[in-house]
Each structure stands twice: as C-alpha cells, then as structure tokens.
N, C-alpha and C positions, 0 to 999 in steps of 0.2 A: 435620513430613513430612517426609520423604523426596526425593531428587531423581527418582525414577521414581513417585512417589505424582502430585509435582506436575505431570512432561512427559504422565500420561497424562491427568490434569485436564483439560489446555493441548488435547491430541490430542483429547478429546471435544466440546470447545467448539468446536473447528478443525471438525472432522468434522460436528456436527449443530449449526451456529448457528441456526437456527431456533427448536431447540428450549428455547435460551433464551429468542429473543423471546418465547415462549410462558409463560416465567418471567415475565420483565418484566410484562406484560401482565396476569396473576394475580397478581402485586406490587401493581398497580393502576397501574404505569411509563406512564407515555408516551415511544413510541420512534419515533426519527427518519430516513429512512433516509438513506445519505450515498453521494452514488454519486460516483467516482474522478474528480479527486482534487486536494488543496490547498483544499477546505473548513474551514471554519474550525469543528471540533467545539466549540471553546470556547463558541459561544455555543448552541450545542443544551445545553450542560452549566450553562450559568447561567440556562438558562431552566428547570432540574429535569427535563429531559429526558434520552433514553438516545441518546447516536448510533449507529446501528448501519451499518456499511460493506457498501456491496454491489459488488463487484466480481466479479458472475457467478457460475457454478458449472461445476464438473466433473464431475456427476452428472445434470443434465438434456440434453434435444433441443430443438433451437430449431422450434418446431412455431407458436405461435401469434405470434408476434414476426411474422416471415416477411411476415405481412398489413401488417406496418408499415413496413418498414427494406428497404434493397436488401440483397441476399445479401453484399454485398463491404464491410458494415459489421463490422468487429471480433466478435467474439463474445463480447468483455465486457459489450460494449454490447447486445447482442443478446438476450443471457440474461439482463440486467438486465431489460429487458424483458418477457421471456419468465414470469421470476417472478413480478412484477408482473400479467402477466394469467392465470398458472394458480394463483392463488391462495395460492401460497405468504411470498408477502409483504402477506397482508390484514390482518394487525395492527399494520400500520404507520400513523402516526399522520399524517406527513409524511415529503415526501422534498425532498432537496435535488439539483438537476442542475447542476453546475460545464460549462461550458461551454469548456473550454481546449483541446480537439483538433476538427478537422474531423469526427471521429463523432458524438464528442458533442454541437456544435452545433447540426447537423439533429436527432439522438436527444432533442435536450429538447422539441423541437415533438411527437416519439412521445409520447413521456411525458405530455405536457399533452393530449393528444387521446386515448392508450390509459385515461388517467386521470380526466376532468372527470368532475366530481361523486362522484366517488369518494376521492381522495384529493390532496387540496394539492401542488401541487406548487410549489418557491420554485427559482427560477433563479438561477445565479451565472455573471456575464460579468466575466473575470477580465481587466485591462488588459495589451496587449501591454507596453509600457511602462511597467514596473512600478516601477523605481527612480525617476524626478525628482517632483518635489511633485506634479505634475498626475496622476501614477500613481495616489499614496498616496491621494490627494483622491479619483479613484475607485475603489480597493479601499474605501475606508473609506463611501464612499456605495454602493457594492452591498453590504459586511455591513450598514449602518446597516438595508435592505430586509431581509435575511434577519433581522434582529436584530427589525425589527416583525410579521413575518410568523409568525416563531416564538414570538412573544408571544401573537398571536391563539390558537395553536395551544397553549400552554401554557396561558394565561389567565391571566398574571401580567405585572408588568413586569420586566423586567432590566435591572438595578442596575447603574452601574460597579465598585459592591463587589461583586458577583454576579461582575463578568466577571472581573475580579480574582483573585476564589476561584478561578474555571475554568481562568483561563491557571494557576495554580499548580497545577493538579492534573495539566492536561498536559503542561505541563514535569518532573514527577515522573515520568509515564507513558512522555514520550520518552527521560528517563534514563535510567530502565528498560530500555526497549530495547536503549537503546545500550548499556549496560553488559554487558546477555545477549551481544550478537554477537562484545561482544569476550570474552567467559568461554566461547563456543561454539567460538572459533575455538582458545583455550587445553587447552579439554577434549573436542575432537572425537570422543573413544573414548567420549564419554558422548551428547553433543548429535549427532546423526547427521542428515544433511541433510533428513529425513524429518521429524524430531521439532521440529529449528531453526526451519522452516517454518511447524511446527504452535502453536508460540510464538507466532510471531510475527503470525499469521493470526489466530487467536483476539483479538488487540487489537481488532481494527474490531470484534468482536460482544459483549465485554465492557464491563459500564462502566467506563469511565475509572479512576477512583480503584480502584476493585475490582482489576480488573487491573493496576494498579501493584503494589497491595501484594500479592498474589501471587507476581508477578514476581520482586520485592525478594527476597520468601522463598526462591524457587529458585534467586536468584542468591547466595543467603548461601551456599544448601547448595553451590553449584557452587565457590565459592569455598575452600572447605573441602579440595578435590579436589584431590589432585597434581595435576603439571600434565601433560597425556597425550606420552605417549612414543611420538608416531604413529608408523606404519612406510607408511600411502599416502599419496599426492597429497593437494594442497590447489590450490583454484581459487576464484576471485571469480565469480560473478552475475552478469549485467547483463541488462537487461530490462523489460518494464512487469509481468511476474507471468509467478512459476514454483512453484506452490503443489498442484503435479499428485502427489500422493502416490505413483504409481506411477511416474512419470518420474524423480522425484527419488528412488525405491527403484533406479535403476540407477546412482545414484551410490555409494549406500552399497553395495551388490553388489562394484562395482567399488574399494571403499576409498577413494573421492572425499571430501574432507570439504570442506564450505565455510567459505573464512577469512573471509572477508567480503561486502556485494555492492551491487549498484549497482541496485538494482529498486525500482521505484517503488512497488511494496504492502510493500515490505521499510523498506529503510533511508531512502531520500527521502523517507520520509512522518515524519523523527523525526532529522531533521540538525539543523535549527533551532529554537531555543525561540522564544517570546513575553516580550519584556520584563515584568517586574512592576512595573516603577515609572510612574509616568504616565499617560497617557490610556490605558486597556486597548484603544481600537477602534482608535487610531493602532500600540498596540502590534503587533497583530494583521495588520495593514496591511503595519507593517513586517518583521514577520515573512516574512510571501510574498514582499515587495520583497528582501528575504533570501537565499532561497532562489537556490540558483543549478545550474550544471553539470546541467541535465534538458534531453532533446530539445526536449520542447514549452514551455520556456521560451525568450523571446529572450534574445539574449546580445548585447549593443553591442559585445563583443572578441570575436566569432565568429572573425577572420580569425588570432586568435591560437591556436585548436585547443585552447581553454581546458578544455572537457571531455575531447576523448581525453587530455589531458594529467591531469589529475585521475583518469579512472579508469586511467593509468599506473600512477601515483602510490598508487594504492588497494593494487593489485594487489603492488607492492615490498613496501610499510607492512605489508601483511599476512602478507608469507612467501608465498603463493601462487604454484605453477609455470606458471600460464595461466588466462584467460578463458573462461567460457562464455555465450555472447551468444543470449539464448532472445531470437529475432525475432517478436513477435507479426505473426500473417497480417493482409495490409490494413493495416498500420499503418504511413502512409507516412513520418512524421519518423523511424523505425526505419529502416527501408530507404535515406533519404536520408542517415542519419547514418553508417552502415556503413563507406562509402568513406575516409572521414576516420580513422574507432576503426581499422579495419584497418592503415591508414599508420600510424598512431601506433605500434600495438601492434606491426607489424612492425619498424619503426623501433629499439625497444624490444630487439626479442629475445625477446619473450612470444608463447608459442603459442596459441591460440585456436579454437575452432567455436566457428561459428553454426547454432544450432537453431530451426527454423521448428514453432510450436506456435501450436496454438489450443485453447481449453477443448471444442472435442469431438473431439478426439484421442481414440481407444480402443485402439491399436494402435501400439505403441512399439517394432516390432520394430528401424525404422531408427535412431530414435535408441539405442537399446541398442548399436550398432552400432559407432555414430560415437561414444559415449561409450567404451565401449570400447577402441576404438582409439587415441582421445584420452588415455586413461590410459595407453597403453603408449608414447606417444611424449614423454609427462611427466618 
C-alpha cells in the first residue's frame, strides 16, 4: 500500500476509535480500557484481551461527569468519566485506573462509584520510590493484583510464557513508534503535524501486534522516500497531550513541523522497553523503574534539573528551532515545572511558547495568533 493509504487508515482509527472497539466486540474479543498512564498493557495482551487507551475526547462536552468530580479536575480525566457515563464505552469488559497524579487518585474512586455493578475497575497504585528494591517489589505486587483481576475477566490463567510473548509484542510496538517519529522528522513534508499525531494516537486503540505490523509497513514506505528539503520551521512539543487536529492544523498552516516530542501520550509512552529475559513480572516492574524525565515521576536527582536538561538536549538533537509547551489546564505538576524548564530553555537560547490547552477548547483564535507570531521569531 502507498504511504497515503496507510496514513488515511491511521487517521480513520484515530478519529473514530470506538468504531474499532465495536469491531473487536463483534469478533468476540474482550477489551480493557486503560486510563493514563504507565499501566502495563502487556498484562492485558498476555490475557488474550485488547488494551484500549482512554485519553479523554476532543469531541464531547462534560455533562454527566460534573455530578462526580470538581470542575478544576483536568478535562482528560473528566471526559474519561463522561464517556463511561454516557454509554460511549459500554462495550468495555474492564477498566484499569492508574493513580499516578493528584487528579487520578481521587478520580479512581469516582470511576469505582460510577461504574459499580456495571464494569470491573482495577486500581493501579505506582510507588513514588520506584527504583529501590522495595519500590520494585511494590510495583510487582500491584501488577500481580492487576494480573489476578484480568484473569477473572478473561477466564484464563496468565502464564509466564504468555507474559514473555506479550512483552515481545509491546517491545516491537514501541520500536515501531520510535522509528516512526524519527522518520516523521526526516520526512516532514509528508508527515504533517496532524498526520503525525493521528498515527501515534491510533496506537492506543488498535491491537498492539496489528498496530506494529501496520506501522512497520508505513515506516518501510517512508524509508524509501528522499529526505525532505524542508523550508519551514521545526519545533519540539511537550506536555501531557496535544492531539486536537484543529490545533495541530495551525502548525501545518504555518509550515511548522514537529521534529520530536516530549509528550506523555506520545514519546514518553514508548521510550523504555521491558526486558525479554528472566522473570517477566520483574521485567515489567524494572521497565517502570527505568522511566525518567517525567514530571509525574519522583526524581531523586531533581536538584540537578535533569528533566529540563533532557528536554533541551532533545531539541538540539532533533534539529528543532524551538519548543511549544502544551500546558494542560489545572495540571499542577506542569505548572510547577514551568519556571525551571523556562530557565533552562532561556539559558540554552532556545525560544519557546506556552499554550494553555484542555479538551473543551473549541476556539483556537488565540492559539493561532500565538503560533503564527512564534513562527516569525524562529
């Protein structure tokens, strides 16, 4: 198939994820909803079920969820609950709810109350101290709990061999995504900001093995193309999520390509693989322990400003001229991080802008003005 055909298929899945949910159910498959983030999708795959990411929605309005949570909760969490309440996600067979941030912790109880008797909710508590032996053991205990609950839903036992096979599938999936973001930078004349986002977003909705196979085929087509003679500007994006096509279209309209990203829904999700050797449950725990440079994860070396240095280094290596920070409304960790991130960017002479975003945005006039002005100074 041609590059354009692959891109159109990914765009269709990204735009209409719950059509593919219905398709999986018609095929007799069980589907587990997975809220953000760092949940071990390998356990779902090992159980013979499909993990489906839930990252809110750019299309829905918050109505029912207001009865359960405060208005200052981020819209990603609120819209996840909204879709559970309005019937969008009725076909799910279970739900994994990480509690990795100050919003998801109390929201986990909202999910439990709202879905009581309707949908099994499996809670995941990540340790703050994830690297020491006691942190690894805590993570393993949590993953064992998830494994047990998934076995009940699947009606089967998850063996170590099942889990090792699932790790290989997810490692292949992550490798394909890492290759794609590099190719997207090299071929930004073909992979626009909107198309790049659609390809990466589709990963949350497709069976991991099927997604990896399709993305590897797209990567092979992209590798055949000559490198882009790009006359526009290049940036790196950062934040929790930036998947709204209308917002990303502004970058395309101003000939701004995304060279790389530090986005939770995108590259942060596939930076680290799990070992395919040894105890598979320990491999998954170690994979989480090896995650770094994330505002939601404790850094014992925070005084060294490692995350800011990581972002600056990513910008330099990608060939980008600046950074666009998508600041999720009501996200305290992002807001607290900004001063030292700005300091590091200024010290490196890297221009940046900060855009406040949420999934209820419908008017992008101010963002368009800010992005256009930013393009002029790059």
